[in-house]
C-alpha positions in Angstrom: 134.7 358.6 163.1 132.8 361.8 163.9 135.8 363.9 163.0 136.1 362.2 159.6 132.4 362.7 158.9 132.6 366.3 159.9 135.7 366.8 157.7 134.0 365.2 154.7 130.9 367.3 155.3 132.9 370.5 155.4 134.7 369.6 152.2 131.4 368.9 150.5 130.0 372.2 151.8 133.0 374.1 150.5 132.6 372.3 147.2 128.9 373.2 147.1 129.7 376.8 147.9 132.3 376.9 145.2 129.9 375.4 142.6 127.2 377.9 143.5 129.7 380.8 143.3 131.2 379.7 140.0 127.7 379.1 138.4 126.5 382.5 139.6 129.6 384.6 138.6 130.6 382.9 135.3 128.1 382.3 132.5 130.4 379.9 130.8 130.7 377.6 133.8 128.3 374.8 133.0 128.3 371.2 132.0 125.9 368.8 130.5 125.9 365.1 131.1 122.9 363.8 129.2 120.4 366.4 127.8 120.3 369.8 129.4 121.8 372.2 132.0 119.2 371.2 134.6 121.5 368.3 135.4 124.0 370.7 136.8 121.5 372.1 139.2 120.5 368.6 140.3 124.2 367.8 140.9 124.7 371.0 143.0 121.6 370.2 145.0 122.8 366.7 145.6 126.2 367.9 146.8 124.5 370.4 149.1 122.1 367.9 150.6 124.9 365.3 151.0 127.0 368.0 152.9 124.0 368.8 155.1 123.3 365.1 155.9 127.0 364.2 156.7 127.5 367.3 158.9 124.2 366.6 160.7 125.3 363.1 161.5 128.7 364.3 162.7 127.4 367.2 164.8 124.5 365.5 166.5 125.8 362.2 167.9 123.6 359.3 169.0 122.4 359.6 172.6 121.5 357.1 175.2 117.9 355.8 175.1 116.8 357.9 178.1 118.1 361.1 176.5 116.4 360.2 173.2 113.1 359.6 174.9 113.3 362.9 176.9 114.5 365.2 174.1 113.3 363.8 170.8 116.5 362.0 169.7 118.5 363.1 166.7 116.2 365.8 165.4 118.9 367.4 163.2 119.5 364.1 161.4 115.8 363.6 160.9 115.4 367.1 159.5 118.2 366.6 157.0 116.7 363.2 156.1 113.3 364.8 155.6 114.8 367.4 153.4 116.7 364.9 151.3 113.6 362.6 150.9 111.4 365.6 149.9 113.9 366.7 147.3 114.2 363.3 145.8 110.4 362.9 145.7 110.1 366.4 144.0 112.6 365.4 141.3 110.8 362.1 140.7 107.4 363.9 140.5 108.9 366.4 138.1 110.2 363.7 135.8 107.1 361.6 135.9 104.7 364.6 135.5 106.8 366.0 132.6 106.9 362.6 130.8 103.1 362.1 131.3 102.3 365.5 129.8 104.8 364.9 127.0 103.0 361.7 126.1 99.5 362.9 126.4 99.3 366.6 125.6 102.3 367.4 123.2 102.2 366.7 119.5 105.1 364.8 118.1 107.9 367.2 117.3 105.9 370.2 118.6 108.3 372.9 119.9 105.7 374.8 122.0 105.0 372.1 124.6 104.5 373.2 128.2 104.7 369.7 129.7 107.4 371.0 132.1 104.7 373.2 133.8 102.6 370.1 134.4 105.7 368.4 135.9 106.3 371.4 138.1 102.7 371.2 139.4 103.2 367.5 140.3 106.4 368.5 142.0 104.6 371.1 144.0 102.0 368.6 145.0 104.7 366.2 146.1 106.1 369.0 148.3 102.7 369.4 150.0 102.5 365.6 150.5 106.0 365.6 152.0 105.1 368.3 154.5 102.0 366.3 155.6 104.1 363.1 156.0 106.7 364.9 158.0 104.1 366.4 160.4 102.4 363.0 160.8 105.7 361.2 161.5 106.8 363.8 164.0 103.4 363.6 165.8 103.7 359.9 166.0 107.2 360.1 167.4 106.1 362.8 169.9 103.2 360.5 171.0 105.6 357.6 171.5 108.0 359.7 173.6 105.2 360.9 175.8 103.9 357.3 176.3 107.4 356.1 177.2 107.8 358.9 179.7 104.4 358.2 181.2 105.2 354.5 181.4 108.5 355.0 183.1 107.1 357.0 186.0 
């Protein structure tokens, strides 16, 4: 099963690299699903994060309980998960913040609305919140590992 996950991860990584290469070298290479070209960038990011997560689960296999207590467990998988969660939270904050400023600050039909900047600020705030959450979770896990090691002696 690890070989299959690694193979799928490598295929996704190659596809991600191809998408980035095509988008950066050919101005005509783009597609729009719903409204704008930002959807392509979201798709490329999703493919890259999926490749990272699948490769991380294939490269770092699960260990025995004693090994996980001593060394911190599957840190690479946790790091990929943190990155995916932070990215999703940033996209949600961007959408909610932009919609909020569209509804409150932009006149109907006004072409010079800067609501996207407000959404970007919300997205930046969500990145800071994600960093704090990751640090807290890792400190809690570290404390639990130390307590288990002290209790097993």
